[in-house]
Each structure stands twice: as C-alpha cells, then as structure tokens.
C-alpha positions, 0 to 999 in steps of 0.5 A: 924433301921431307925424307931428305931432311929426316935423314939429315936430322937423324945424323946430326941429332946428337951433335945438334942437341949438344950444341943447343946446350952450349948456344947461350954461352958460345958465340961460335955455336950461335954463329954455326946455328945461324949458318945452318938455319940459313943454309936449310932456308936456302935449300928449302927455296930450291926444293919448293919454288912454290914458296916464292909466291906464297904469303910471307906467313906461309913461307915462315910456317913451312920453314918452321914445319921443316925445321930440326926443332919441329922434327925433334919435337915429333920424334922425342916429345911426341914419340913418333916413329920416323915414318910417322913423323915424315907423314905428319911433316908432309901433311903439314907442308901440303896443307900450308901450300894448298896441295891435296893430301896423298891419302894417308890413312887417318891415325889416332893420337895414340903414342907410337913406338919409335 
C-alpha cells in the first residue's frame, strides 16, 4: 500500500502542488481535492481492513500518515529519499496499528540525498 501510494504521489506531485496554489480561489480545484481525499480514504479501507476495528483516532492518524501532504513533507521538507520515506511511512502505519516492525535498521536524523 505504501509503495503504491509512493508511485501515485510521485506521478501527481507536480500537478498537486500547482492545484494547491489555486485551491483557495477555485471551487473546482477544491471539489477535486475533496474527491481525491475521499477516493484515497475509500481505497485505504480496502487495503487495510484493520481500520474498521481501530479507534477513530487511529483511523484518522493512519489516513494522515498515508496522505500526500505527509509524503510531500518527508520528500521535500525533510529531504528523504523515496526509499527512506517509504520506510518511515511503513513504520508509522505499523506503529499506529500495533503491528511489529519489519526489522529495518535504525537510522540517524541526518539529512539524506533524494
């Protein structure tokens, strides 16, 4: 799921960034943004049936961690490579759902090259 979203977010990133600049002034762009969020939420529940039994706060937190905005922050704001961003998101989702980590080595908080 995380890798699939990473591929999608990579493809839509330039368009999403541009749309975000116009969202405040355009009802059409706002409606498309709401549609995208709804579609991603629907698919999330198909891929992670554990969410149906999770607390509401956990559901919302998982949705946030798997959002484009979180992905953009990791890739652009924190300058993480694509592979490292995938690791971070997978770790966060596992932690929120109480699933043991996959054994990815601990890394420092140093900046990485994209």
